[in-house]
C-alpha positions in Angstrom: -112.4 -88.8 -166.8 -116.1 -89.8 -167.3 -115.9 -92.7 -169.8 -112.8 -94.8 -169.3 -112.1 -97.3 -172.1 -110.9 -99.8 -169.5 -110.7 -100.4 -165.8 -107.3 -101.8 -164.7 -107.1 -103.6 -161.3 -103.5 -104.3 -160.3 -102.8 -106.6 -157.4 -99.4 -105.4 -156.2 -96.8 -106.5 -153.7 -93.6 -105.1 -152.3 -91.4 -106.9 -154.8 -93.4 -106.0 -157.8 -91.8 -105.5 -161.2 -94.4 -103.2 -162.7 -92.8 -100.9 -165.4 -93.8 -97.6 -167.0 -97.3 -98.4 -168.1 -98.7 -98.3 -164.5 -97.0 -95.1 -163.8 -98.7 -93.2 -166.6 -100.0 -90.0 -165.0 -103.7 -89.9 -164.4 -104.1 -86.9 -166.7 -102.4 -88.7 -169.6 -104.4 -91.9 -169.6 -107.9 -92.8 -170.8 -108.2 -95.8 -168.5 -108.7 -96.0 -164.8 -106.2 -97.7 -162.4 -107.1 -99.3 -159.1 -104.1 -100.5 -157.1 -104.9 -103.4 -154.7 -101.8 -103.9 -152.5 -101.6 -107.3 -150.8 -98.8 -106.1 -148.6 -97.0 -102.9 -147.9 -95.6 -101.4 -151.1 -92.7 -99.0 -150.4 -93.0 -97.0 -153.7 -96.8 -96.8 -153.8 -96.6 -93.0 -154.0 -94.9 -93.4 -157.4 -98.2 -94.2 -158.9 -101.3 -92.1 -159.6 -104.2 -94.5 -159.1 -107.8 -93.6 -159.2 -108.3 -95.7 -156.1 -106.4 -97.9 -153.7 -108.1 -101.0 -152.3 -105.8 -102.9 -150.0 -106.6 -106.6 -149.6 -104.6 -109.5 -148.3 -104.7 -112.8 -150.0 -104.0 -114.1 -153.5 -104.9 -112.5 -156.8 -108.2 -114.1 -157.6 -109.8 -114.6 -154.3 -109.1 -111.0 -153.5 -110.5 -109.8 -156.8 -113.6 -111.9 -156.1 -114.1 -110.2 -152.8 -113.5 -106.7 -154.1 -115.9 -107.1 -157.0 -118.5 -108.7 -154.8 -118.3 -105.8 -152.3 -118.1 -103.2 -155.0 -120.2 -104.5 -158.0 -120.3 -101.0 -159.5 -116.7 -101.6 -160.6 -118.1 -104.1 -163.2 -120.0 -101.2 -164.8 -117.1 -98.7 -165.0 -115.8 -99.5 -168.4 -116.4 -101.8 -171.4 -113.3 -103.9 -170.5 -111.4 -104.8 -167.4 -107.7 -105.6 -167.5 -106.2 -107.8 -164.7 -102.4 -107.9 -165.1 -100.0 -109.5 -162.7 -97.6 -107.1 -161.0 -94.6 -108.2 -163.0 -95.9 -107.3 -166.5 -93.5 -105.0 -168.2 -94.7 -102.6 -170.9 -95.0 -99.0 -171.8 -98.2 -96.9 -172.1 -98.2 -97.1 -175.9 -98.4 -100.9 -175.8 -101.3 -100.8 -173.4 -103.1 -98.3 -175.6 -102.5 -100.6 -178.6 -103.9 -103.6 -176.7 -107.1 -101.7 -176.0 -107.3 -100.3 -179.5 -107.1 -103.8 -181.0 -109.6 -105.2 -178.5 -112.1 -102.5 -179.4 -111.6 -102.8 -183.1 -111.9 -106.6 -183.1 -114.7 -106.7 -180.5 -112.7 -109.0 -178.3 -114.4 -110.3 -175.1 -111.4 -112.3 -173.7 -107.9 -111.4 -174.8 -104.3 -111.0 -173.6 -101.1 -109.4 -174.8 -98.6 -111.8 -176.2 -95.4 -112.2 -174.4 -92.1 -111.0 -175.7 -89.6 -113.7 -176.8 -87.4 -113.1 -173.8 -90.2 -113.7 -171.4 -90.7 -116.5 -168.9 -93.8 -118.4 -170.1 -96.0 -121.3 -169.2 -97.6 -121.9 -172.6 -95.7 -121.4 -175.9 -98.9 -120.3 -177.6 -98.7 -117.0 -175.6 -95.3 -116.0 -177.0 -95.5 -113.3 -179.7 -95.8 -114.4 -183.3 -94.0 -111.8 -185.3 -96.1 -112.5 -188.4 -99.5 -111.8 -187.0 -101.3 -108.8 -185.4 -103.4 -111.2 -183.3 -104.3 -114.9 -183.2 -107.8 -116.2 -182.5 -107.4 -118.9 -179.9 -109.3 -121.0 -177.4 -107.1 -119.9 -174.6 -106.2 -116.8 -172.6 -104.1 -117.3 -169.5 -104.3 -115.8 -166.0 -101.3 -113.6 -166.2 -102.8 -110.5 -167.9 -106.3 -111.1 -169.1 -108.5 -108.4 -170.7 -112.2 -109.3 -170.3 -115.6 -107.7 -170.8 -117.5 -107.2 -167.5 -119.9 -109.9 -168.6 -117.2 -112.6 -169.0 -115.6 -111.6 -165.7 -118.9 -111.7 -163.8 -119.6 -115.1 -165.2 -116.2 -116.4 -164.2 -116.4 -115.0 -160.6 -117.9 -118.1 -159.0 -114.7 -120.0 -160.0 -112.6 -117.3 -158.3 -114.1 -117.6 -154.9 -111.7 -118.9 -152.2 -109.1 -119.7 -154.9 -106.1 -117.5 -154.4 -104.3 -118.7 -157.6 -107.4 -119.9 -159.4 -105.2 -122.2 -161.5 -107.2 -123.9 -164.3 -109.7 -121.0 -164.6 -108.0 -120.1 -167.9 -109.1 -123.4 -169.3 -112.8 -122.8 -168.7 -113.6 -119.1 -168.9 -113.8 -119.1 -172.7 -117.1 -121.0 -172.2 -118.6 -117.6 -171.0 -117.7 -115.9 -174.3 -120.4 -115.5 -177.0 -118.9 -116.4 -180.4 -115.6 -117.6 -178.9 -114.0 -118.4 -182.3 -114.1 -114.7 -183.1 -113.9 -112.9 -179.8 -111.0 -114.6 -178.0 -107.4 -113.7 -179.0 -103.8 -113.3 -178.1 -102.7 -109.9 -179.3 -99.2 -110.1 -180.9 -99.0 -106.4 -181.8 -99.1 -105.5 -178.1 -96.5 -107.9 -176.7 -95.4 -107.4 -173.1 -92.5 -108.8 -171.1 -92.7 -111.2 -168.1 -89.3 -112.0 -166.7 -90.0 -113.3 -163.2 -89.7 -117.1 -163.0 -93.0 -118.7 -163.6 -94.8 -119.9 -160.5 -91.9 -119.3 -158.1 -93.4 -116.2 -156.5 -97.0 -117.6 -156.4 -96.0 -121.0 -155.1 -93.7 -119.6 -152.3 -96.5 -117.3 -151.1 -99.0 -120.1 -151.1 -96.6 -122.5 -149.3 -96.1 -119.9 -146.6 -99.8 -119.8 -146.2 -100.1 -123.5 -146.0 -101.6 -124.0 -149.4 -100.6 -126.3 -152.3 -101.9 -124.5 -155.4 -100.9 -127.2 -157.8 -102.8 -129.9 -155.9 -105.8 -127.6 -155.7 -105.5 -127.0 -159.4 -105.5 -130.7 -160.3 -108.4 -131.4 -158.0 -110.4 -128.5 -159.4 -109.7 -129.4 -163.1 -110.7 -133.0 -162.4 -114.0 -131.9 -160.8 -114.8 -129.0 -163.0 -114.0 -130.3 -166.5 -112.5 -133.8 -166.1 -109.4 -133.3 -168.3 -106.8 -130.8 -169.4 -107.8 -129.0 -172.6 -105.2 -128.2 -175.2 -104.5 -124.5 -176.0 -104.5 -123.9 -179.7 -104.5 -121.1 -182.2 -107.5 -121.1 -184.4 -105.9 -118.9 -187.0 -104.7 -115.3 -187.6 -107.5 -112.7 -187.3 -108.3 -109.1 -187.9 -107.6 -106.7 -190.7 -104.1 -107.2 -192.2 -103.8 -110.6 -190.6 
């Protein structure tokens, strides 16, 4: 595959809940998959990644290190998808997410969450009446970014395993944000692991308090908590 439509980097652990989309055979997909295990993964041979880059640590500090060491990854594709390892979807839903992102020229986007999902922000739950919603917010769970937006956000990822609060500031790196940021309802995916439990327990075991780090970072970086809002339905056919 010479011109992938997206590069997917999946940080994955032993107790992942990744479903069928990540097991799409290499020959059947038009996007590249990099697995980045942060611990031993017993069923790693069930996947067909284009590369495996093991790295201990959290999601965002490890991604910062990987992309710093291998900057050519930022040039592999027009978009980079960074889902958590408990996002459940099929290959067709991933294809639809990429189709809509391309058609609408989205620079920062995410799939909506199915109604039975665990969620942090109600705005991320699928609206059955819209194809996508233009928003001022895309959360950390499964962001789809252009390389330019990701590169601009990288300084705020360094040494921050959870990078909590980053999803309140990276929209500032998007040109024409009212048009190019969206939650894609037509490509809803499930997230059924309790919010925060896995992350907080791992951080606590490492002697970290990610919530305290988040609050300090928000206060220093932007001073207050912004409010996620939908700016309106967007795209052809609403």
